[in-house]
C-alpha positions in Angstrom: -0.2 0.0 -0.1 1.4 3.5 -1.0 1.6 6.2 1.5 0.0 8.5 -1.2 -3.2 6.4 -0.6 -3.0 7.0 3.1 -2.3 10.5 2.6 -5.7 11.0 0.8 -7.5 9.2 3.3 -6.0 11.3 6.0 -7.2 14.4 4.2 -10.6 13.1 3.3 -10.9 12.4 7.2 -9.9 16.1 8.2 -12.5 17.5 5.6 -15.3 15.3 6.7 -14.5 16.3 10.5 -14.3 20.1 9.5 -17.3 20.1 7.2 -19.6 18.1 9.8 -18.4 20.6 12.4 -17.1 17.8 14.7 -13.9 19.5 15.0 -14.8 20.1 18.9 -15.3 16.6 19.5 -12.4 14.8 21.6 -13.2 11.3 19.6 -14.2 10.1 16.6 -15.7 6.8 15.9 -14.8 5.2 12.9 -16.2 1.8 11.9 -15.1 -0.1 8.9 -15.0 -3.6 7.3 -11.7 -3.0 5.6 -8.1 -2.8 7.2 -9.3 -5.8 9.3 -6.2 -7.8 9.5 -3.8 -7.0 12.1 -0.8 -5.7 9.7 -3.4 -3.8 7.6 -4.9 -2.1 10.9 -1.3 -1.3 12.1 -0.7 0.4 9.0 -3.9 2.4 8.9 -3.5 3.5 12.8 0.2 4.3 12.1 0.1 6.1 8.7 -3.1 7.5 8.4 -5.2 8.0 11.8 -1.7 9.0 13.7 -0.9 11.9 11.5 -4.5 12.8 11.7 -4.8 12.9 15.6 -1.5 14.9 15.5 -2.8 17.5 12.9 -6.2 17.8 14.6 -6.0 16.6 18.5 -9.0 14.5 17.9 -8.6 11.0 18.7 -10.0 8.4 16.6 -11.6 5.1 17.7 -11.2 2.6 15.0 -13.8 -0.2 14.9 -12.8 -3.0 12.5 -15.3 -5.6 12.1 -17.1 -8.0 9.7 -20.1 -6.8 7.7 -22.9 -8.5 10.0 -22.2 -6.4 13.0 -21.2 -3.7 11.1 -24.4 -3.4 9.4 -26.5 -4.3 12.6 -25.1 -1.6 14.6 -25.3 1.0 12.1 -28.9 -0.1 11.6 -29.6 0.0 14.9 -28.3 3.8 15.4 -30.4 4.6 12.5 -33.7 3.4 13.5 -33.1 4.6 17.3 -32.0 8.0 16.2 -28.8 7.3 18.7 -25.7 7.7 16.7 -22.4 6.8 18.0 -20.6 6.2 14.6 -19.0 9.4 13.1 -17.5 8.0 10.2 -17.7 4.7 8.4 -15.8 2.7 5.5 -16.9 -0.2 3.6 -17.4 -1.5 -0.1 -19.2 -0.1 -2.9 -21.3 -3.3 -3.0 -22.6 -2.8 0.6 -24.5 0.5 -0.3 -28.1 -0.6 -1.5 -28.7 -2.1 2.2 -27.2 0.9 3.6 -29.3 3.4 1.6 -32.5 1.2 2.2 -32.2 2.0 5.9 -31.3 5.6 5.2 -28.0 5.3 7.1 -25.6 7.4 4.9 -26.0 11.1 4.9 -25.3 13.4 1.9 -21.9 15.0 1.6 -20.5 18.1 0.5 -19.0 18.3 -3.1 -15.6 16.9 -2.5 -14.2 18.7 -5.2 -14.9 21.9 -3.5 -12.6 21.1 -0.7 -9.3 23.5 -1.2 -6.0 21.7 -1.6 -7.6 18.4 -2.3 -7.7 16.4 -5.4 -10.0 13.7 -6.3 -10.4 11.4 -9.4 -13.5 12.8 -10.8 -14.7 9.4 -12.4 -14.1 7.7 -8.7 -16.2 10.7 -7.1 -19.3 10.2 -9.5 -19.5 6.4 -8.2 -20.5 7.9 -4.8 -23.4 9.7 -6.2 -26.9 8.3 -5.9 -29.6 10.5 -7.3 -27.7 13.4 -7.7 -26.5 13.2 -4.0 -23.1 12.7 -3.1 -23.4 9.5 -0.8 -19.7 8.6 0.1 -16.3 9.6 -1.5 -14.0 6.9 -2.5 -11.3 6.3 0.0 -9.0 3.5 -1.4 -8.4 1.4 -4.5 -7.5 -2.2 -4.7 -5.3 -3.6 -7.5 -6.3 -6.9 -9.0 -3.6 -9.0 -10.7 -4.4 -11.9 -13.0 -1.7 -14.6 -13.6 -1.8 -17.0 -16.7 0.3 -20.1 -17.8 2.1 -19.3 -21.0 0.7 -22.6 -22.3 -2.8 -21.0 -22.1 -2.0 -18.5 -24.6 -2.6 -21.0 -27.4 -6.3 -21.0 -26.2 -6.8 -17.2 -26.5 -9.6 -16.0 -28.6 -8.6 -14.7 -32.2 -7.7 -11.2 -32.0 -7.4 -10.9 -28.1 -5.0 -8.8 -26.5 -3.8 -10.6 -23.2 -2.6 -7.3 -21.8 -6.3 -5.8 -22.5 -9.0 -8.5 -22.1 -12.4 -7.8 -21.9 -14.7 -9.7 -19.7 -16.3 -11.4 -22.9 -12.6 -12.5 -24.1 -11.8 -13.8 -20.7 -15.0 -15.8 -20.4 -14.3 -17.2 -24.1 -11.0 -18.1 -23.2 -12.0 -20.2 -20.1 -14.5 -22.0 -22.5 -11.8 -22.8 -25.0 -9.5 -24.2 -22.4 -12.1 -26.3 -20.7 -13.4 -27.7 -24.3 -9.4 -28.6 -25.1 -8.4 -30.1 -21.7 -11.9 -31.3 -20.3 -11.2 -29.4 -17.1 -11.8 -26.0 -15.7 -8.6 -23.7 -15.8 -10.1 -20.3 -14.5 -10.0 -19.9 -11.1 -11.4 -16.7 -9.1 -10.9 -16.0 -5.2 -14.6 -16.6 -4.5 -14.1 -18.4 -1.1 -15.5 -17.2 2.2 -12.2 -15.0 2.3 -11.9 -14.2 -1.5 -12.5 -11.0 -3.0 -13.9 -10.9 -6.5 -16.9 -8.7 -5.5 -15.7 -5.2 -5.5 -12.8 -2.8 -4.4 -12.6 -0.9 -1.2 -14.4 2.3 -2.1 -16.5 4.1 0.2 -15.9 6.6 3.1 -19.4 8.4 3.9 -20.1 10.1 7.2 -22.9 8.1 9.2 -25.8 10.0 9.8 -15.2 -1.7 -12.0 -14.5 -2.7 -14.1 -11.5 -3.6 -12.7 -8.2 -3.1 -14.5 -6.8 -6.5 -15.2 -2.7 -6.8 -15.3 -2.0 -10.2 -16.8 1.2 -11.8 -15.4 2.7 -14.9 -17.5 4.0 -17.6 -15.7 
């Protein structure tokens, strides 16, 4: 993970605190379904939260948890009107359920913040019905590895460095028909991550680029 990514998250947290009028608070509660592994938590606390605390004097209580307790707690806060979570971060695909519960609040236009730079295409991902519901906060990188022998079964005219999903599917079909067994695998188990990159960082109230490495 690059420092530039952590710096952007730091700036975003600072902006949300300022815009929400939370600068007088002593502690912010930040809930996240991301950065749960110990080493990732350590990075986030040291490279993102620590500089933020040093700059603002505001402490951050980071709650890293699985999606089920994360959603249940936010749902309970929204239904009772007793909000304890100030900022939360989760995946793009989690938002339909969160929106159905009325959990996220509208954010100001991040492009209006002085001294900040946001990629316009990513910012638009966080807009629903003309409202800025979340701001992308991290971006995952997905790698694809292929055995050199599999190149013989590429669809005609396909560029291994710029495959479309349709071409990938046809490639997998070609391999299956030629060998009699499935040769394309995705990390789709309980700990796999085929569904979405880390994106949203809202305040409570992809096509992914595929890099092919040849083995």
